[in-house]
N, C-alpha and C positions, 0 to 999 in steps of 0.2 A: 319598368323593363318589359313587363308582359304586354302592355298596351302598345308599346313601340314595336314589338315583334308582330303583333296583329296588324298594325298599320303597314308594316313592311310587306307582310304576306299579301294583303289586299292589293297594294299597288303593283306588285309583281304579277299576281294572277290577272290583274286588269291588263297588264302588258301582254300576257299570253293570249287573252281573249281578243285583243285588237290586231293580232297578226292576220295578214290577208291569206286565207286558206282557200280562196275561190278556185284555184286550179288543182287543189289536192283532193283526192278522194277521201271518203269518210274515215277509212281505216288509218290512212297516213295522218290525217288531222288528229285523230284520237291518240295515236302513238306519240306524236311530237308533243302534244299538250301534256301527256303523262310524263315524258322524259324531262321536259322543262319544269314541271311541277316538282319532281323529285330533286332536281338540281337546286331549285329555290328553297325547298325545305332543308336540304343539307346546309346550304349557305346560312339560312336563318338560324339553325340550331348548332352549327359548328362553333366550338369555343374560340377557334382562331379568328373567325370572321365576325361573330356576333358579340365577342367579349362577354360571354355569359358568366365568367368568374374573374375576380381581380388577379393582378399579377402575383400577389403573394401566395396564391393557391396554385400557381402554375409551376409544377416541379421541373419543367424543362428550362426554366430561366435560371440564371446565375443566382446564388444565394444572396449576394449583396443587393441585387435588383429586387429580389423578393422582400428583403428586410426593409428597404426604402419604401416599397409599396405598402407594407404593413404599417410603417411609421406614419405615413400620410393618411392612413385610414383610421388611426387611433386618435382619440381626443386627448388633451393634456391630462385630464384626470385618469383616463384609462392607462396612459403611460406610467403615471406615478404609481398606480395600483399594482403595476407589474414589476416594481423595483424591490419588492419584498419576497421572501422565500415562499410565502403562502399567497400565490397569485390567484385572485378570485375568478379570472377568466373574463371574457367579454362576450356576452350572450348575443348581441346584435351582429357580431362578426363570426359567430359560431366557434369561438375559442373557449375550450373548457378550462376549468380551474386546474391548477397544477401546483404541487408542492415540491420545491426544489431539494428539500432535505432528504437525502437517502444515504445509506451507509453500506460499504462493501469492503471493510478492512481485510477480512479473511473469509469472505462468503457474503451473500446477500443477507443483510442484517435487519432484524426487527420487522420482518415481513413474512413470517410464517415459515413454511417448509422450505428448506434450502440446505445445500451441502455445506458443512462447517469444516473448513480447512484449518491447518495449524495457525496459531497466532503469528503475526508478522515477524516478530523476533525469531520465532522458530523457523519460519520460511527463510529468513536470512541465513540461518545456520546450515541450510542446505548448500550454500554457495553455488546454487544452480539457477541461473537466471532463465534458462530455457524452461525449466520446470515451473518457475514462477509465472512465466508467460502462459503456460498451459493452464495453470490454476486460474489466472485472471480471465482467460478465455472461457473457461467453464463458468466462472462467476457471471460474466456478461451474458452468456447463453441463458443461464437461469433467470437473470434479471429481465432480459427481453421477453422470455416466455411468461414470466409472472406479470409483466406490464401488459402484454398482449391479452392475457386472460382477464385481467382486471378492467382494462379499458373497454373490452367487449361488453362488460356488465355495467359500463358507465361509472366505474369506480375510479376515483382520483385521490387516493389516500396517501398520507405521508408514508414514506419508505417503500412505496410501490412504483416509484418513478425510475428514471434512467440517468439522473444526474447525481453521481456518487461522490461524496466528500472523502475520497481515499485516493492515494495512500498518504500515510503520515511519514514524511521524509526528514523530519527533524533529527538532529544528531543526538544520540544517547550519550551525552557527555559525562553524566554522573549517575551511578547506580541507584541513587536515592529517588530518582524521578519515577513516579508510579506509572506514568504513561510510556515509559521507555519500551515496554513490551509491544507497543503499537508500531515501533520503528524497525528499521533494518540494521540497527546497531550503531556502533560508535564511529565507523569509518565512512568518510565522504564518498570514496570511490565505490565501495561495496554498496552503499545506499543508492548511489546513482545507477548502478547496474541493475539492482533489484527493482528500483522504482521505475526505471525506463521499461523494463520487461513487463511490469505490472500494468502500466498505462497502455502499453501496446496490446496486451490481451484484452483489457477492459474496453478500449475504444475500437478495436477491430482494425481490419486492413482494407475495408471498402473505400475507394478513392472519393466517393461522393457522400457517404453516410457514416455517421458515428453509430457504432453498436451501442455504446453507452458513453457518458462523459466522465472522465476522471478528473481528480482535483489534487494538486500538490499542496499539502498543508504541513505546518502552519508557518506562514511567511512573515517573519523569520526570527531567528535567534530565540527559539522558544523551546525550553526543556525544563520547566519548573523554576522555583518551587510552586507546586500546585496551589498551596494555601494563599499565595499572594499573586497569582497569575493575572488577576484583573486590575492590578495596580502597579505591577513590577516594572522597573526600568532596567533593561539589560544593557550594560556598558561593555562595548567591545570595539576594538580598533579595526581599521580596514583590513589588516592582514588576516586576522582570525575570521572576520566577516566573510571575506572573499574565499579564502582557502578552505574553510571548514563549514561555516553555516550556510553559505549560498551555493556551494559547489554542486550539490545534487539538484537544487532548484533550477540552476542554469541548464543542467543536463536534461531535465524533464521538459523545460521550456523548448529547448532545441529539438526534442523528440516529439513535440506537438501536443503536450498536455493541454486539455481544453480549458481547464480552470485552475486558479490559484486562490487559496484561502489566506487572508491576512489574519494575523494572530491577535490575541488579547493584549499582549504586553506593549511597552514602549521599547524602542531601540535607540540608544543615545538621545533620549528625551523626546523622540518623535513617536507618537502612537502608530502602530503598524498599519492601521486601517485609515489613517488620514495623513501619514507622513509623506513628504515629497520625495525623500531619498529612495526608499524601497519601491513604492508603487509607481512613481512617475519616472524618476531619473534612471533607476536600474531596470525595473521590469519592463516598462513600456519603451523608454527611449533607447537604452543601451541594448537590451535583449530583444526588442521588437516583438514582445508578446502580443498576440492577436486574440487570445481567448478572453474569458470573463473572470473578474475578480469578485469573490464572495467573501463577506465578513465571517469571522467566527461568531457563534451565536450570542447576540446581545453585546458584541464587542463595542459597537458604537455607543451604547449606553455607558460603558465603562469610561469612555473618554472624558465625559463631563462629570459623571457622578463619582468615579473612583480615581482616575488619573488626575482629574480636575485641572485639565489644561485648556478647557474651553468653558464658556459660561452657561451654555444651555444646549438643548438638543437640536435647535434650529441651526446654530452655528456648526454643530457636528455634521448635520445633514449636508450643508453646503460644502464643508471641507472634504467630506467623503466623496461627493460627486466630483469635485475638482481634482482630488487626488487620483481618481481612477477606479473607485468602487462601482461595480455594476449591479450587485445583488446584495441585499441585506438579510442576514439571518436574524431578523427581529422585525418589528413594524416601525422603526424609527424613520426610515426614508419615506415610507408610505404616509406617515403622519406629519412629517415636517418639511418635505421638499416643497410643497406648495407655499408654506410660510417663508421658506428661504427665497423662493421666487418672488413673493410679494414684497419682501424686504430688499430685493435686488441684490442678494448675495450670490445668486446664480442666474443663468439665462435658460430660456426654453431650449436653445440649441444644446446646451450642456446636458439637459435631461435626455434629449434624443441621443447624444453621444454615449450617455451612461447606459441606456437601454439597448443600444445596437448590438453589443457583443452577446448578451443573453439571448436576444432574438436569433442571432446567427447560430448559436448553439442549438436552439430549438428546431430551426430549419434543418440543420445537419442531422438531427435525430429523427427527422421525418414527421414532426408534430403537425405540420400543416398540409400534409399530403393525404391523398385518398387511401383508405385502408387497403392493404395488400400490395402497395407499390414499393414498400421498403424491403430490402433483401432479407431482413430479419423478422418480417411480419408473420411468417409461417410457424415460428417456434411456439410450442405449446406445452401441454402437460408432460409429454414424453421427454421433454428436455430438462425437467426439474428433478434433481436428486435421483438420477438414473444410475445404473450399475457402473458405468464408465466413470462418472463423477465420484462415486464412492471409492472406486479403486484408486483414482487420482489422489483423493484425500489420504488414503492409506499410504501411497507412495511418498507423498510429501511428508507425512509424519515419520515414516521410516528414515528418510534422508535427513530429517531435522534433529533426531535424537543424538546426543553426544555422550560417548563412552569416556568417562573421566578416570576410572580405575578398573583394573581387572586383575586383582591379586591371584597369583598362581594359576592364571588362565582359567578361572572358574567358569567364565562364559565363553562360548555358548553352552547351555545346559544340554547334555545328552539325555533325551527322554527315556532311553533304555536304562540309564543309571539312576534316575531319580523317580522313584515310584510314588512319592508323596511330597506335595508342595503346600506350604502355608503362605497365603497371600493376606497381608494385613497392613494396617496403617490408616490414618484418617483420610487419606486421599485415594485409597485403593478403589473405592466404589463411589467416589465423589464426581458427579457429572460436571460440576462447576469448573473443575480444573481442566476439563476437556475444552470448555467453551471459551474461556478468557472473556474479554469485553467486546462490545460491538459485534455480537454474534447473532446467528439465525437460530432456527429451531429444526432439529433433525429427528425423524422417527427411529433412527438406528444408531443412537449413541452406544459406543462400546467402551465401558470403563476398563481400567487396568485389571481388575479382578475378573471381569468377564473375558477379556482377551487372553489372559494367562490360562484360565480354565479351558477355553476352547483350544488354545494352542497346545496345551499339554496332552490332549487326547483323552478319550473315555476310559482308557486303561490306567490312568494316573489319578491318584487321590488328591484332589485339590480342595482346600478349605479356605474360608475367609473369615476375618474378624476385624472390627474397627480398630482395635489396638489401644487407642488413646483418644482423649478429647483435645480441644485446642488449648485448654488451660490447666488441666489436672496433671501434676508432675509426680503423682504417687501411685494412682490406681491405673492398671493396664490390663488389657484383655488379650487372649490368643497366645500367651506365652507357653502354656502347657502344651497346646497343640503344636506350636512351633518346635518345641523341644522333642516332640514325637514325629516330626516330619524330617525329610531328607534335606530340605533347603527352605529358607524363608525369603520371601520377596516383600519388602516393606516400602510402602509408598508414602512419603512425607514431603513437607515443603510449604511453599506459599500457595495462596489461592487468589482469584481475582477480587476478593473482598478485602484482602490485606495489602494489595498494591493496585493502583489504577488511577483513574481520573478523579478529580475533585468531585465528591458526592457519590460516586459509584462504589469506590472502595471504602465502604462505610465502617469497616473494622480497622482501617489504618488511622492511627491517631492524628497525624498531621495533614488530614484532608486528602489522602490518596498516596502520599509519598511515604518512604521508609525512613526510619531513624537509625537503622543499623543493617548489617548483612545477615543477621541471624534468621534461622527458621524458628518457629515457636519452641519455647523451652520444654514444653510437654513432649514434643516430637523427639527432641534430643534425649530426654530422660527415658522415653520409651525405647529408643534404639539402644541405649546403654543396658536396659533390662533385657532386651532381646539378645544382645551379644552374649549374655550369661547362659543362654541355652546351649552354647557350644556347637551350634549348627551353622553352616555357611549362610551368609546373609547378603542378598542383593538389595541395595538401597536405590530406589527410584525417586528422584527429586523433581518436584513440579515447581516451576518458577517462571517469571517473565524477565528476570534480571540476574545480576550477580548474587550468589549465595555463598555463605561461609561453609564451604565444603570441608575445610580442615577440621571443623568441629564434628563433622559426620564421619570422617574417614576412619577413626579408630574402631568404629562399630560396624564397618562394612567391608566385605571382601571384594565387592564390585559396586560401582556407582554409575548410574545412568541419569543424565539430565534429560528429562522428557519435555520440558517447557510446559506450555498449554497446547496440547498437540491436535486438537480438533476431534471430530466425531469418531475417527478411526484410531484414536490413541491407544486403546487397549490392544487392538490387533497388531498395530505397528510395534508396540513393546514386545508382544509375544514373538513376532517375527525376528526381533533382535535377540531376545533371551534364549530362544531355542535354535538360533543359528540359521533360520531361513535366509537371512541376509546378514552381511557384516555391517556393523555400525559405521557411519561415515559423516555424521554431522560435525561441524566445526564452530567454535565459539565466535560469534560476531561482536564480542565485547571482551574486554579484559576482566578477569576475576581477580580483584585486589585482595590483599590480605586483611586490610582494615580501612575504614573510612578516614582514619587519621592520616593515611598516606595521601589524601586528596586535599585540594584547596577548599575553602568554604563553598557550600552548595550554591549560594547566590552569586558567585563570581563566574563570569563567562569567558574570561581569558583562558586560552587553551594550555598555557604553560602548566606542566605537571598533570595533564589529563590525557587519558586514553593511551593506547600503545604508542601513538605517534610522538608523545611528549613526556611519557612517564618511563623512567629507566630503573625504578626500584624493583625489589623482589615482588613477585606476584604468586597467587595460587596457581593460576593457569593463564598463559598468554593468549592474546587475540589470535584466532585461527586454530586453536588447539582442539584435538579430538582423536581418540584412539581408534584402532581397528582390530579385527580378529586376524588380520594378515599383515604382512610387512612389504615395503616397497623400496626398491633401489633406484636412484636417479643417476643419469649420466648425460653428458653433453652429446648432442648430435650435431647441432650447428650453433656454436657460441656466438655472442654478439661481436660486431666489429670493434676495433680499438678507438676509432674516431668518428664522430658524427657532427653534422651541422644542424642548425635550427629547423631546417626544412626536411630533414630525414625522418625515416621511420625505423625504429630498432626492431629487427627481425631475428628471432632465435628459435631453436627447437631443442627438445630434450627427449631422452628415452626413459620411460618409467617401467620398471619390471616388478611384477608381483612375485615375490620370492617365498610367499607363504603357501599353505595348503588349501586356502579358501579363496574363492572369487571375491572381489571387493572393489569399492570405489575409492579413488584417491582424489583429493583436491590439491592440485599443485598451485602454490601461491608465489607470486613474483613481487619482491619488494625492492625499493630504491633507497639508497643512502646518498645524500646530496653533498656537494662541496661545502666547506665551511662558509657560513653566511648568516645573515640576520634571521634568528629564530627558525632555522631549518628543522624539519622533523628528524627524530632519531632514525626512523625508518618509515616507509610508507608503501602500502599495498597499491600496486598499479596494474596488475593483471592477475587473473586466476582462471583455472579451468578444472572442472570435475570430469573424471574419466573412469570408465568401468574397465577393469583389467582381470582377465581370467587367471587362475592360478598357474604359475610358471611362465606366463605369457608377458609380453611387453607392448606398450603403446607409445606412439610418438605424439608429443604435445607441442604445439607451435604457439608462439606469442608474437603479437605485433603491437608495438608501443610507439605512437608518434612522439618525437622529441618535444613537440610543443606542449605535450601533457606534463612536462617537467618544469614548466614555468611557475614562478612564485610571485606573489604580489609585492611590489616595491612601494613602501610607505612614503618615500620621498617623492617619487614620480607619479604616484597614484595610478599605477598600471601594472600589467603583467610583464615580467622580465624573465629571460632565460639566463641563468648564471653559467658562465663558462667555467671549465675546470674538470676535475676528476669525479666521476660518479661510480657507484658500486651497485651491482645487481646481486641479490641473494634469492635463491629459490629453495623452498622447503615446504613442510607441511604445517607450519604456523609461523608467527611473526618473529620468533626467536630461534627458529630452526634453520640451520644453514646446511643444506645438502649439496648445493652448487653455488659457486660465486664467480663473478667476472667483473672486470673493471673496464670502463670506457671513458673517453674524454669528449667534451663538447668544446669546440674551438671558436665558435662565433655566437653572437646574440641573435 
């Protein structure tokens, strides 16, 4: 290239020298020569004219043009090397190494300092998708800033990238599943709203650039058992598949999620990462998904070693490429795609097709552009764990905590009446219960003991004691001090090592899952002993799932479910305990009385599961959560009496705060369907959180497309709208009826 430019310069300067200047004076000759020289130099070095850089580095070209340019520049071996999550880079093309594996479930995870927001199940309890979008926006801001700082130092480490394998939108169908805490609960609609908000905040709203790449996982029908997840075959019919397990995935694909992760398990005998039904027929053909598909980590290895549905890794590599896998979270594709090609199981064109979507993602992230040209390239240290983000973590934790009991109106505590407080219990000063799993590291973790101490003020005597261990049911601490205090706040429950992912929850006997709904026996024995002090007791329960609250209730005057609330959990708890805010969290899952009420854990049919199909007695229904104030509901604009399939149901209600305290209410709209094949008992179809001042009222409006009421027809293998009589109920949880109305659908 350099010699060609020099030749070009010489020939053009020769042209200048041969111009006939005989009739020009010396000054004019010199000026013209100089101007022509400048023009030739501009033409010579201009990228447009001289083509000094390839098309894939020209950010003014369309992404698909750039992708094709890069594909033509790569050798076959270089292409294959880029099919794994640990991409080694291509030095000759100045492409750095990149690790695709990054986590952002509730904050930038495993990458040093970052704001730690409440665990996903806790964020679902806010029933506030606008807040979740704010949280995800803060996460992507921190992610971009950390990426910018790292790449300036030429660091390309795992967890410091921009392709995040979040959110987890699997349905929390059974409380035994240890990873249920990572989800948005048991309801497909709530999951779709929260998941869509999360990917919107993570990916940003720039029309040409991704702020970060989000991933909907695990596709699909994946929710335990953890111990056999690498070999399990989930059996499910089309109706449950479409209405429950795929509903949120479809919503996120429609919203533009950049990536989908295929799961470890099989579905109806087909491995999720090589099966034709999920990846090809539904995701690509029916839904028109244009992003990239990544495997769960070492899922391809499972297919031949544990599922044993193929003979060897080479067959798996070919099947994955042909099914639509683009990126492998292992090294199987990098090791075996060439062998598959040599054995003529796949073609070079199919390798290009597999690599194209991941390259498109990289271009949208700005990986091949000059530094400083991306709209997010200026984010730096000031954008990581700043005060605004810490405040947002506190707000999310406040809205997530659920008040389950408030006997005799004990809460909120009036600081003027309680001069001494005893904070105790095994989780009161336990940082792990703030963090949950897939977490970052924060320099400002606030435990429950610290939050209560600060919230009580310096004029209040606050003491702390561990209270009990995880196993000892006889020896307890802090009881004497509790007996000499005005009130005790005991923090008990589960921890991330007693429920979680296979291998991570190392204290959970069945590989991360739970065998019952109980908290540790030592915690219950401790609460029983604490009750004997005859002082008011506020019990704070930490958990990522359904807990046997009935066993706790006799020993508690008030009960708050705090979940795993993130770095500001202690401050958020204090805000609720001392009445700075009214509690407003709602349960995103049913709290059953016993696991005996449920079908076997390994059955994926929805009959008898979740509030949609379980009609028995429960501890607390889906959507439940108490407040310090009370609300009245009244119709403003009720629904019409008759609708067609093309209509939108529009209605509005008045909600009045009739209590003495300002508070948030979550209005929940449920539908009951005409009699038909396996119709849900009731089903959430709209919700809205609203802040209402004491004695004031707010208007809440809902819009529900009639098409959202379609159900899957097993005979016709398609969505159908059932004609007939429907019922709307509106209230503060799934079994609460504050308002009701009937309407009819007259055509399909």
